VEXTOR-170220 format. One line per field, with one value per residue (C-alpha): residue in three letters; chain; z, y, x. Coordinates in nm, 3 decimals. Last residue first. Layout:
% VEXTOR-170220
kevex = ALA; ...
vexro = A; ...
c3 = Z; ...
c2 = Y; ...
c1 = X; ...
//
This chain:
% VEXTOR-170220
kevex = LEU; LEU; ASP; ILE; VAL; LYS; ARG; ALA; VAL; ALA; GLU; GLY; ASN; ALA; ILE; CYS; ASP; PRO; ILE; GLY; VAL; GLY; TYR; TYR; SER; CYS; GLY; ALA; LEU; LEU; VAL; GLY; PRO; TYR; GLN; GLU; GLN; LEU; LYS; LYS; GLU; LEU; ALA; ARG; VAL; ILE; GLU; HIS; HIS; GLY; LEU; SER; TYR; ASN; PRO; MET; ALA; HIS; GLU; TRP; LYS; THR; VAL; ALA; SER; VAL; VAL; PRO; ARG; ALA; GLU; LEU; GLY; ILE; ALA; SER; TRP; VAL; ASP; GLN; LEU; ALA; ALA; GLU; LEU; LEU; GLN; ALA; GLU; THR; LEU; GLN; ALA; LEU; MET; SER; TYR; HIS; PRO; SER; SER; SER; LYS; TYR; PHE; LEU; ARG; VAL; LEU; LEU; ARG; ARG; SER; PRO; SER; THR; HIS; GLU; TRP; LYS; ARG; SER; THR; TRP; THR; CYS; ALA; ASN; CYS; ARG; LEU; SER; SER; ASP; THR; SER; THR; ILE; PHE; GLY; THR; GLY; ASP; TRP; ARG; LEU; GLU; GLU; ASP; PRO; VAL; ASP; PHE; GLY; ILE; TYR; VAL; SER; ILE; LEU; SER; SER; THR; LYS; LEU; ARG; ASP; PHE; GLU; GLN; ASP; LEU; GLU; LYS; SER; ARG; PHE; LEU; SER; GLN; ALA; ALA; THR; HIS; MET; THR; SER; VAL; VAL; VAL; ALA; ASP; ALA; GLU; ILE; GLU; SER; GLY; ASP; SER; PHE; GLY; ILE; ARG; TYR; ARG; ARG; GLU; GLY; SER; ARG; ALA; ILE; ARG; GLU; ALA; ARG; LEU; ARG; LYS; ARG; VAL; GLU; VAL; HIS; THR; LEU; ARG; GLN; GLU; LEU; VAL; ASP; VAL; LEU; MET; SER; LEU; GLY; GLY; ARG; PHE; SER; ILE; PHE; LYS; LYS; HIS; GLY; THR; GLY; LYS; PHE; LYS; ALA; GLN; ASN; GLU; SER; LEU; GLY; LYS; ILE; ILE; SER; GLY; TYR; GLU; ASN; LYS; TYR; ASP; LEU; LEU; TYR; PRO; LEU; THR; SER; ALA; ILE; THR; LEU; ASP; ASN; LEU; ASP; GLY; SER; TYR; VAL; GLY; SER; LEU; VAL; PRO; ALA; ILE; GLN; LYS; ASP; VAL; LEU; GLU; GLU; GLY; LEU; PHE; ALA; LYS; LEU; PHE; ARG; GLY; VAL; SER; ASP; ASP; LYS; THR; PHE; THR; GLU; ASN; PRO; THR; TYR; PHE; ASP; LYS; LEU; ALA; GLU; VAL; LYS; GLY; GLU; ALA; SER; VAL; LEU; GLU; SER; LYS; ALA; LEU; SER; GLU; ILE; SER; LEU; PRO; ILE; GLY; PHE; VAL; ALA; ASP; GLU; PRO; ILE; PRO; LYS; LEU; ARG; GLY; ASP; VAL; TYR; LEU; PHE; SER; ARG; GLY; THR; ALA; ASN; TYR; VAL; VAL; GLU; ASP; GLN; LEU; GLY; LEU; GLU; GLU; LEU; PHE; PRO; ALA; VAL; ASN; THR; LYS; ARG; SER; VAL; ILE; SER; ASP; ALA; GLY; THR; GLU; MET; ILE; PHE; GLY; ASP; ASP; HIS; VAL; THR; HIS; ILE; LYS; GLY; GLY; LEU; THR; ASP; GLY; ALA; GLU; ALA; LEU; VAL; ILE; ARG; CYS; ASP; LEU; ARG; GLU; SER; LEU; MET; LEU; LYS; GLN; LEU; THR; TYR; ALA; ALA; THR; LEU; GLY; THR; ILE; GLY; GLY; GLY; ILE; ILE; VAL; ILE; THR; LYS; MET
vexro = A; A; A; A; A; A; A; A; A; A; A; A; A; A; A; A; A; A; A; A; A; A; A; A; A; A; A; A; A; A; A; A; A; A; A; A; A; A; A; A; A; A; A; A; A; A; A; A; A; A; A; A; A; A; A; A; A; A; A; A; A; A; A; A; A; A; A; A; A; A; A; A; A; A; A; A; A; A; A; A; A; A; A; A; A; A; A; A; A; A; A; A; A; A; A; A; A; A; A; A; A; A; A; A; A; A; A; A; A; A; A; A; A; A; A; A; A; A; A; A; A; A; A; A; A; A; A; A; A; A; A; A; A; A; A; A; A; A; A; A; A; A; A; A; A; A; A; A; A; A; A; A; A; A; A; A; A; A; A; A; A; A; A; A; A; A; A; A; A; A; A; A; A; A; A; A; A; A; A; A; A; A; A; A; A; A; A; A; A; A; A; A; A; A; A; A; A; A; A; A; A; A; A; A; A; A; A; A; A; A; A; A; A; A; A; A; A; A; A; A; A; A; A; A; A; A; A; A; A; A; A; A; A; A; A; A; A; A; A; A; A; A; A; A; A; A; A; A; A; A; A; A; A; A; A; A; A; A; A; A; A; A; A; A; A; A; A; A; A; A; A; A; A; A; A; A; A; A; A; A; A; A; A; A; A; A; A; A; A; A; A; A; A; A; A; A; A; A; A; A; A; A; A; A; A; A; A; A; A; A; A; A; A; A; A; A; A; A; A; A; A; A; A; A; A; A; A; A; A; A; A; A; A; A; A; A; A; A; A; A; A; A; A; A; A; A; A; A; A; A; A; A; A; A; A; A; A; A; A; A; A; A; A; A; A; A; A; A; A; A; A; A; A; A; A; A; A; A; A; A; A; A; A; A; A; A; A; A; A; A; A; A; A; A; A; A; A; A; A; A; A; A; A; A; A; A; A; A; A; A; A; A; A; A; A; A; A; A; A; A; A; A; A; A; A; A; A; A; A; A; A; A; A; A; A; A; A; A; A; A; A; A; A; A; A; A; A; A; A; A; A; A; A; A; A; A; A; A; A; A; A; A
c3 = -1.541; -1.155; -1.321; -1.562; -1.311; -1.080; -1.357; -1.478; -1.123; -1.069; -1.369; -1.233; -0.886; -1.051; -1.260; -0.952; -0.731; -0.979; -0.999; -0.678; -0.410; -0.270; -0.252; -0.148; -0.229; -0.502; -0.757; -0.739; -0.626; -0.768; -0.850; -0.885; -0.571; -0.522; -0.188; 0.001; -0.200; -0.147; 0.245; 0.254; 0.055; 0.234; 0.560; 0.423; 0.318; 0.650; 0.796; 0.576; 0.667; 1.034; 1.117; 0.827; 0.431; 0.369; -0.031; -0.258; -0.432; -0.172; -0.388; -0.607; -0.688; -1.002; -1.104; -1.395; -1.468; -1.767; -1.823; -1.426; -1.302; -1.193; -0.794; -0.725; -0.373; -0.304; -0.015; 0.011; -0.351; -0.441; -0.145; -0.237; -0.631; -0.480; -0.271; -0.652; -0.835; -0.566; -0.616; -0.970; -0.952; -0.717; -0.334; -0.129; -0.113; 0.034; 0.370; 0.434; 0.336; 0.592; 0.862; 0.644; 0.626; 0.337; 0.133; -0.098; -0.331; -0.532; -0.881; -1.022; -1.372; -1.474; -1.869; -1.973; -2.317; -2.297; -1.995; -1.857; -2.021; -1.779; -1.498; -1.142; -1.267; -1.455; -1.203; -0.895; -0.707; -0.397; -0.078; 0.229; 0.074; 0.291; 0.381; 0.753; 0.858; 1.177; 1.030; 0.858; 0.478; 0.178; -0.087; -0.460; -0.694; -0.581; -0.636; -0.514; -0.687; -0.935; -1.175; -1.385; -1.436; -1.695; -1.644; -1.865; -1.563; -1.535; -1.250; -1.171; -0.899; -0.745; -0.465; -0.235; -0.047; 0.199; 0.170; 0.452; 0.451; 0.756; 0.553; 0.294; 0.532; 0.734; 0.391; 0.259; 0.523; 0.417; 0.042; -0.176; -0.432; -0.700; -0.448; -0.272; -0.529; -0.640; -0.279; -0.305; -0.589; -0.903; -1.017; -1.000; -1.203; -1.269; -1.365; -1.591; -1.720; -1.841; -1.958; -1.910; -2.092; -1.957; -2.063; -1.669; -1.663; -1.511; -1.468; -1.460; -1.272; -1.344; -1.095; -0.950; -1.132; -1.208; -0.960; -0.950; -1.001; -0.985; -1.143; -1.389; -1.556; -1.932; -2.056; -2.230; -2.370; -2.479; -2.644; -2.558; -2.900; -2.957; -2.623; -2.764; -2.838; -2.465; -2.313; -2.557; -2.458; -2.099; -2.100; -2.297; -2.035; -1.843; -2.006; -2.377; -2.284; -2.056; -1.661; -1.396; -1.038; -0.888; -1.115; -0.875; -0.828; -0.948; -0.646; -0.396; -0.263; -0.283; -0.241; 0.113; 0.232; 0.486; 0.536; 0.609; 0.824; 1.047; 1.082; 1.198; 1.447; 1.592; 1.261; 1.163; 1.419; 1.302; 0.966; 0.916; 1.097; 0.838; 0.580; 0.621; 0.522; 0.444; 0.444; 0.658; 0.897; 0.964; 0.930; 1.148; 1.371; 1.052; 1.023; 0.665; 0.296; 0.220; -0.025; 0.101; 0.486; 0.479; 0.421; 0.654; 0.929; 0.874; 0.981; 1.220; 1.374; 1.335; 1.430; 1.762; 1.888; 1.901; 1.614; 1.832; 1.968; 1.725; 1.419; 1.563; 1.721; 1.321; 1.183; 1.422; 1.456; 1.193; 1.111; 1.472; 1.774; 2.087; 2.202; 1.942; 2.090; 2.216; 2.160; 1.849; 1.755; 2.124; 1.952; 1.809; 2.146; 2.120; 1.794; 1.915; 2.192; 1.941; 1.777; 1.465; 1.106; 1.026; 1.004; 1.002; 1.282; 1.195; 0.833; 1.031; 1.224; 0.894; 0.672; 0.811; 0.786; 0.592; 0.343; 0.307; 0.426; 0.302; 0.121; 0.433; 0.361; 0.309; 0.519; 0.302; 0.494; 0.740; 1.028; 0.841; 0.445; 0.423; 0.141; -0.186; -0.271; -0.647; -0.959; -1.219; -1.265; -1.513; -1.876; -2.052; -2.426; -2.536; -2.264; -2.388; -2.650; -2.448; -2.348; -2.241; -2.034; -1.872; -1.821; -1.646; -1.385; -1.272; -1.029; -0.831; -0.812; -1.072; -0.893; -1.138; -1.212; -1.226; -1.067; -1.077; -1.299; -1.484; -1.666; -1.953; -2.084; -2.452; -2.453; -2.278; -2.308; -1.992; -1.894; -1.654; -1.475; -1.177; -1.372; -1.720; -1.957; -2.122; -2.101; -1.771; -1.673; -1.786; -1.878; -2.005; -2.162; -2.242; -2.430; -2.430; -2.635; -2.438; -2.706; -2.399; -2.574; -2.710; -2.388; -2.169; -2.372; -2.375; -1.973; -1.947; -2.117; -1.964; -1.605; -1.708; -1.808; -1.483; -1.237; -1.479; -1.473; -1.653; -1.441; -1.422; -1.577; -1.749; -1.818; -2.049; -2.104; -2.484
c2 = 17.751; 17.632; 17.283; 17.220; 17.247; 17.015; 16.747; 16.723; 16.722; 16.388; 16.232; 16.299; 16.160; 15.872; 15.769; 15.849; 15.628; 15.354; 15.389; 15.321; 15.596; 15.816; 16.192; 16.415; 16.354; 16.079; 16.346; 16.641; 17.021; 17.232; 17.617; 17.793; 18.001; 18.061; 18.207; 18.120; 17.792; 17.708; 17.776; 17.515; 17.254; 17.287; 17.204; 16.924; 16.804; 16.803; 16.635; 16.380; 16.339; 16.342; 16.018; 15.924; 15.896; 15.865; 15.999; 15.805; 16.067; 16.169; 16.039; 15.800; 15.617; 15.372; 15.099; 14.915; 14.578; 14.368; 14.088; 13.989; 13.772; 13.448; 13.371; 13.252; 13.086; 13.219; 13.480; 13.542; 13.506; 13.764; 13.960; 14.001; 14.092; 14.381; 14.498; 14.493; 14.682; 14.927; 14.976; 15.004; 15.254; 15.450; 15.427; 15.719; 15.616; 15.287; 15.388; 15.614; 15.317; 15.047; 15.065; 15.059; 15.318; 15.481; 15.123; 14.910; 14.719; 14.443; 14.334; 13.995; 13.850; 13.534; 13.396; 13.258; 13.373; 13.564; 13.776; 14.051; 13.864; 13.627; 13.853; 13.656; 13.448; 13.696; 13.969; 13.736; 14.043; 14.130; 14.271; 14.528; 14.496; 14.494; 14.132; 14.013; 14.011; 14.172; 14.396; 14.047; 14.085; 14.038; 13.754; 13.684; 13.520; 13.176; 12.809; 12.814; 12.606; 12.928; 12.708; 12.720; 13.105; 12.961; 13.134; 13.471; 13.666; 13.976; 14.242; 14.526; 14.728; 15.004; 15.281; 15.402; 15.748; 15.839; 16.147; 16.340; 16.594; 16.859; 17.101; 17.144; 17.251; 17.553; 17.586; 17.703; 17.982; 18.106; 18.129; 18.103; 17.895; 17.729; 17.597; 17.371; 17.203; 17.081; 16.910; 16.782; 16.575; 16.713; 16.741; 17.125; 17.203; 17.544; 17.740; 18.045; 18.060; 18.326; 18.163; 18.266; 18.228; 18.236; 17.885; 17.788; 17.846; 18.113; 18.081; 18.381; 18.356; 18.426; 18.511; 18.865; 18.963; 18.814; 18.591; 18.432; 18.075; 17.987; 17.785; 17.562; 17.330; 17.290; 17.015; 16.854; 17.070; 16.887; 17.132; 16.925; 16.857; 16.540; 16.403; 16.036; 15.977; 16.094; 15.824; 15.563; 15.604; 15.645; 15.298; 15.152; 15.266; 14.950; 14.740; 14.598; 14.296; 14.484; 14.485; 14.407; 14.277; 14.040; 13.727; 13.470; 13.423; 13.689; 13.701; 13.627; 13.997; 14.090; 13.702; 13.706; 13.875; 13.632; 13.562; 13.910; 14.026; 13.691; 13.756; 14.109; 14.022; 14.144; 14.097; 14.443; 14.637; 14.476; 14.415; 14.819; 14.886; 14.661; 14.847; 15.125; 14.967; 15.177; 15.594; 15.525; 15.296; 15.554; 15.528; 15.618; 15.285; 15.120; 15.245; 15.414; 15.261; 15.105; 14.833; 14.650; 14.777; 14.569; 14.260; 14.318; 14.410; 14.150; 13.816; 13.908; 14.258; 14.188; 13.837; 13.887; 14.228; 14.087; 14.059; 14.286; 14.571; 14.448; 14.557; 14.887; 14.988; 14.942; 15.089; 15.420; 15.627; 15.845; 15.539; 15.520; 15.300; 15.290; 15.017; 14.746; 14.443; 14.140; 13.797; 13.726; 13.925; 13.773; 13.515; 13.651; 13.606; 13.187; 13.254; 13.441; 13.194; 12.877; 13.131; 13.256; 13.246; 12.879; 12.978; 12.634; 12.762; 13.124; 12.985; 12.709; 12.996; 13.138; 13.433; 13.507; 13.856; 13.884; 14.165; 13.899; 13.569; 13.195; 13.170; 13.200; 13.340; 13.085; 13.090; 13.182; 13.179; 13.280; 13.354; 13.531; 13.594; 13.598; 13.403; 13.485; 13.219; 13.158; 13.250; 13.459; 13.839; 13.897; 14.050; 14.342; 14.388; 14.287; 14.538; 14.875; 15.022; 15.315; 15.315; 14.908; 15.038; 15.302; 15.042; 14.803; 15.006; 15.204; 14.913; 14.824; 14.468; 14.473; 14.644; 14.805; 14.691; 14.793; 15.118; 15.270; 15.128; 14.908; 14.624; 14.440; 14.208; 14.100; 14.260; 14.563; 14.744; 15.005; 15.089; 15.415; 15.482; 15.698; 16.013; 15.924; 16.166; 16.171; 16.466; 16.597; 16.923; 16.861; 17.133; 17.021; 17.284; 17.283; 17.568; 17.518; 17.695; 17.436; 17.188; 16.985; 16.653; 16.839; 16.972; 16.667; 16.453; 16.728; 16.789; 16.370; 16.360; 16.644; 16.503; 16.124; 16.268; 16.518; 16.162; 15.936; 16.181; 16.486; 16.759; 17.117; 17.101; 17.472; 17.529; 17.871; 17.961; 18.116
c1 = 2.683; 2.655; 2.417; 2.678; 2.957; 2.793; 2.746; 3.075; 3.198; 2.953; 3.143; 3.489; 3.408; 3.183; 3.521; 3.764; 3.574; 3.577; 3.960; 4.047; 4.137; 3.807; 3.635; 3.930; 4.295; 4.178; 4.026; 3.843; 3.801; 3.595; 3.624; 3.236; 3.277; 3.628; 3.666; 3.338; 3.302; 3.657; 3.597; 3.322; 3.459; 3.778; 3.579; 3.358; 3.722; 3.855; 3.554; 3.580; 3.921; 3.864; 4.084; 4.288; 4.215; 4.574; 4.657; 4.937; 5.129; 5.393; 5.674; 5.539; 5.864; 5.915; 6.161; 6.058; 6.285; 6.332; 6.571; 6.629; 6.883; 6.747; 6.829; 6.466; 6.454; 6.075; 6.111; 6.460; 6.542; 6.275; 6.390; 6.690; 6.610; 6.439; 6.714; 6.920; 6.640; 6.634; 6.996; 6.947; 6.717; 6.916; 6.878; 6.768; 6.415; 6.540; 6.715; 6.367; 6.181; 6.316; 6.078; 5.767; 5.497; 5.653; 5.558; 5.784; 5.598; 5.699; 5.611; 5.683; 5.711; 5.761; 5.785; 5.437; 5.496; 5.154; 5.353; 5.119; 4.792; 4.794; 4.745; 4.756; 5.024; 5.258; 5.202; 5.367; 5.262; 5.486; 5.404; 5.573; 5.899; 6.183; 6.195; 6.294; 5.944; 5.822; 5.548; 5.398; 5.487; 5.238; 5.204; 5.195; 4.925; 4.876; 4.965; 5.314; 5.562; 5.682; 5.860; 5.575; 5.638; 5.908; 6.265; 6.359; 6.277; 6.109; 6.143; 5.883; 5.967; 5.700; 5.811; 5.540; 5.510; 5.198; 4.942; 4.792; 4.522; 4.568; 4.787; 4.475; 4.238; 4.485; 4.606; 4.276; 4.232; 4.599; 4.523; 4.763; 4.497; 4.722; 4.970; 4.736; 4.602; 4.972; 4.959; 4.584; 4.697; 4.544; 4.191; 4.101; 3.798; 3.723; 3.436; 3.407; 3.741; 3.981; 4.319; 4.680; 5.007; 5.345; 5.434; 5.390; 5.024; 4.826; 4.469; 4.214; 3.878; 3.540; 3.238; 3.235; 3.586; 3.873; 3.968; 4.313; 4.429; 4.805; 5.057; 4.896; 5.140; 5.111; 5.328; 4.962; 4.736; 4.395; 4.187; 3.801; 3.570; 3.715; 3.813; 3.704; 4.068; 4.143; 3.921; 4.022; 4.395; 4.349; 4.141; 4.393; 4.634; 4.519; 4.715; 4.696; 4.466; 4.289; 4.240; 3.974; 3.961; 3.729; 3.727; 3.761; 3.414; 3.254; 2.964; 3.258; 3.211; 2.863; 2.811; 2.942; 2.650; 2.560; 2.902; 3.023; 2.734; 2.791; 3.182; 3.101; 2.865; 2.568; 2.400; 2.212; 2.483; 2.800; 2.723; 2.674; 2.997; 3.151; 2.965; 3.199; 3.540; 3.777; 3.698; 3.383; 3.570; 3.790; 4.189; 4.489; 4.439; 4.522; 4.816; 4.855; 4.791; 4.455; 4.508; 4.782; 4.708; 4.404; 4.579; 4.845; 4.580; 4.367; 4.615; 4.884; 4.755; 4.387; 4.368; 4.624; 4.439; 4.098; 3.810; 3.540; 3.751; 4.036; 3.833; 3.685; 4.012; 4.162; 3.881; 3.924; 3.612; 3.428; 3.161; 3.036; 3.167; 3.006; 2.734; 2.838; 2.751; 2.975; 2.868; 2.976; 3.256; 3.367; 3.493; 3.796; 3.940; 3.929; 4.118; 4.382; 4.436; 4.498; 4.723; 4.716; 4.836; 4.817; 4.413; 4.208; 3.989; 3.882; 3.767; 3.569; 3.420; 3.315; 3.387; 3.726; 3.857; 4.163; 4.025; 3.726; 3.818; 3.734; 4.093; 4.257; 4.611; 4.816; 5.183; 5.507; 5.817; 6.093; 5.875; 5.581; 5.539; 5.185; 5.047; 4.749; 4.562; 4.537; 4.257; 4.352; 4.271; 4.058; 4.075; 3.875; 3.913; 3.597; 3.390; 3.621; 3.380; 3.353; 2.963; 3.108; 3.356; 3.153; 2.858; 3.047; 3.244; 2.939; 2.851; 3.188; 3.230; 3.508; 3.751; 3.992; 4.359; 4.718; 4.781; 5.074; 5.385; 5.164; 5.383; 5.307; 5.613; 5.712; 6.046; 5.896; 5.560; 5.492; 5.159; 5.070; 4.771; 4.882; 4.814; 4.639; 4.752; 5.108; 5.405; 5.327; 5.175; 4.811; 4.561; 4.218; 4.049; 3.673; 3.500; 3.090; 2.857; 2.580; 2.369; 2.190; 2.381; 2.699; 2.730; 2.648; 2.910; 3.184; 3.113; 3.092; 3.455; 3.595; 3.506; 3.632; 3.990; 4.001; 3.945; 4.176; 4.491; 4.466; 4.467; 4.361; 4.018; 3.906; 3.548; 3.465; 3.157; 3.000
//
C-alpha cells in the first residue's frame, strides 16, 4: 500500500485529496490518503460566518465565473443549484472627498473604447489625450516577464494608470503594479497589444470573454462559500482527515520515502507528500538552506477585513453600485469597501445594510492599524463609512479578521523563483510536491485546478 500525505486543508489541499480519492477508486489503486490540517476547520481562506441573519465571508468572498474549470467542478459536487451570482451595479472610486463612478465600459479600469475614455470623470483631458498613444505606439520590447505597471504606463499613460487602472487592479492583485509581472496578472493584455496594436482595441474585440455573463462575473452559494468546503469534506469518504494536527518537519526515510513529524509527537511514513500550505509554513518543514534561498525570495502581504452589519434598510444607500475603491491620496484609511448586501443579496435576506472594508499592508496607515484591537478597528472602519457614505448608525453585527502575511504577491521574477524551487525540491525531496496560492495562482479556480493537477502528478510518480 502506498501512503500519500497532504499537508494543509485549504481549497487546494481539499481538491487534491478529493481528486486523489477519485483516481484511487477509479483505477483501483491500493493507497492510504491522509489530509493533515493544523487548524480546527478546513477551508483555509474560505470561512463563512452566520450572525443575526447576515452571511459574512471573512476570507475569500467569491469565485470568478468565467474560469472554465468552475462549472464542471460544481456540477460534479452537486452544487449547481446552490449557486448565486453578484448583483448589478457600478463601482466607484473615492477621490477628492467624494465617490466618482468607474466607467462601466471598462475591464479592470481599462477603457474598452475611446468613448469610455472620453466619459471618464477620473482622468483629465490631458490624461485622456496621453492614453491615445496606445493606438499608434507599437510594442517593441515588453515580454510577459516585464512589469505590468510599466507596460500599461508605456501605452496608456501615467495618469490613466495611476488614477483609474491601478486602484482597480490593486484591489485584485496585492502589491505595487510596478512590482507585478504581466504573466502573473493580465498576460492576455500583451497578446492583445501585439495582435491588435492596441490594448484598448484588443479588449474591445474580446470583451465577450469578460462581459459574456453580463454582470454575473462572480459566484457564491446560498449558504456562503463554506458550502464548497463542507461538500468536499463530506465527499472524502476514503481519506483520513486529521484536524488540529500541525506538520512540523519532513525528513527522508530511505531512497523514496519520507517521515512527517507532527505537533502531537506522532509520525507518518509516506511515499508521496503534497505541501499545500502558504510558503512560509512550507519552508519550516524542510530546514534546508538551499531551499531557503528560494523560499525567502517569495513575497506576501497582509490584509485586515472588517464586516459591519446595520439595522438600516439597504435602500438607504443612495448610490446604485456595489462599493468603492479609494485613491492613493484618499483621506480614508480603507483601501476598498464592498456594499455586500447590495452586491450579494443572499448575505442579507432581510435587506439590511451589510458592508465590508479592506485594509491592506500596502497602505501607509496599515502599520498603525495592525496594532489596534478588534474593537478599535471596528471604530476606525465606522469612521470610514461615515466619511464615505454619511452613515452614522451603530452596528448590530461585525466581524474583524486579520490575515497577516497570508496574501501572496507575484512580484517580478515569481515564475523563475518557483521553477528554481521546484528543481531544488525535486533534487532533494523527489516525491514531495508544492501546491497552493503561494506558487500557482491566487483565485479559487486556480487553486482547484492546481489541486487536481498535483493529484495527477502524485499518481504518475507512484
